[in-house]
C-alpha positions in Angstrom: -67.2 20.7 -98.2 -67.1 24.3 -99.4 -70.5 25.0 -97.7 -68.8 24.4 -94.3 -66.3 27.1 -95.0 -69.1 29.4 -96.0 -70.8 28.8 -92.7 -67.6 29.5 -90.7 -66.9 32.6 -92.7 -70.4 33.8 -92.1 -70.0 33.1 -88.3 -66.7 35.1 -88.3 -68.4 38.0 -90.1 -71.2 37.9 -87.6 -68.8 38.0 -84.6 -66.9 40.9 -86.2 -70.1 42.8 -86.7 -71.2 42.3 -83.1 -67.8 43.4 -81.8 -68.1 46.6 -83.9 -71.6 47.3 -82.6 -70.4 46.9 -79.0 -67.5 49.3 -79.7 -69.8 51.9 -81.2 -72.2 51.6 -78.4 -69.4 52.1 -75.9 -68.1 55.2 -77.8 -71.6 56.6 -77.9 -72.1 56.1 -74.2 -68.8 57.7 -73.5 -69.8 60.7 -75.6 -73.1 61.0 -73.8 -71.4 60.9 -70.4 -68.9 63.5 -71.5 -71.8 65.8 -72.7 -73.6 65.2 -69.5 -70.6 66.1 -67.4 -70.0 69.2 -69.5 -73.7 70.2 -68.9 -73.4 69.6 -65.2 -70.2 71.7 -65.0 -71.7 74.6 -67.1 -72.3 77.9 -65.5 -76.1 78.2 -65.0 -76.0 81.8 -63.7 -78.4 82.9 -66.5 -81.2 80.8 -65.1 -81.5 83.1 -62.1 -82.5 85.9 -64.4 -85.0 83.6 -66.1 -86.6 82.8 -62.7 -86.9 86.5 -61.9 -88.6 87.2 -65.2 -91.0 84.3 -64.6 -91.8 85.5 -61.1 -92.6 89.0 -62.5 -94.8 87.5 -65.2 -96.6 85.5 -62.5 -97.1 88.6 -60.4 -98.6 90.4 -63.3 -101.0 87.5 -64.0 -102.1 87.4 -60.4 -102.8 91.2 -60.5 -104.9 90.8 -63.6 -106.8 87.9 -62.0 -107.3 89.9 -58.9 -108.5 93.0 -60.8 -111.0 90.9 -62.8 -112.4 89.4 -59.6 -112.7 92.9 -58.0 -114.7 94.2 -61.1 -117.4 91.5 -60.7 
């Protein structure tokens, strides 16, 4: 019954492959969590400057819109 041995070998290969996929998925999830934690701990002080720049741009746009309305 050599075909029976082939079936069992294929089953063992399948189990090993699934275990490997589970390990890889766990490693990937751990890496993602680590990256997320690093991002959460990052100093985001530069964002304040970006907000100031955005607000200045918004003020300029509002002035332009207001000037256009006044000309009509």
